[in-house]
C-alpha positions, 0 to 999 in steps of 0.5 A: 054385261061386262062388255056393255058396261065398258062400252057405256062407260067409254061413251059417258067418258067421251061425252064428259070430255066433249062437254068439258072441252066446250066449257073450257074453250072460252078460257083457253084451258085444256082439261088437264090444265083445269085439273091442275088449277083445281088441284092447286086451289084445293092444296092451297086451301088445305094449307090454310094460307092465302093463295098468294102465300101458299107454296105448292111444289110441282111434285106435290101437285102432280101427286095430288092430281095423279099426273106426271111431275 
């Protein structure tokens, strides 16, 4: 059961990645770029400031999105 579950999880993850790539292609974005932009928006909204006034460091964004700084 465990091996089958892992295989199914891998298939679903691959399907999700293909769909995301297809959806993001017209915007010229990768999945990682989308993740970072989404994380930036979340952090800016959490600060209660306007997007143009909110300052988010690269390190804070990387921590929030769990990526490398």
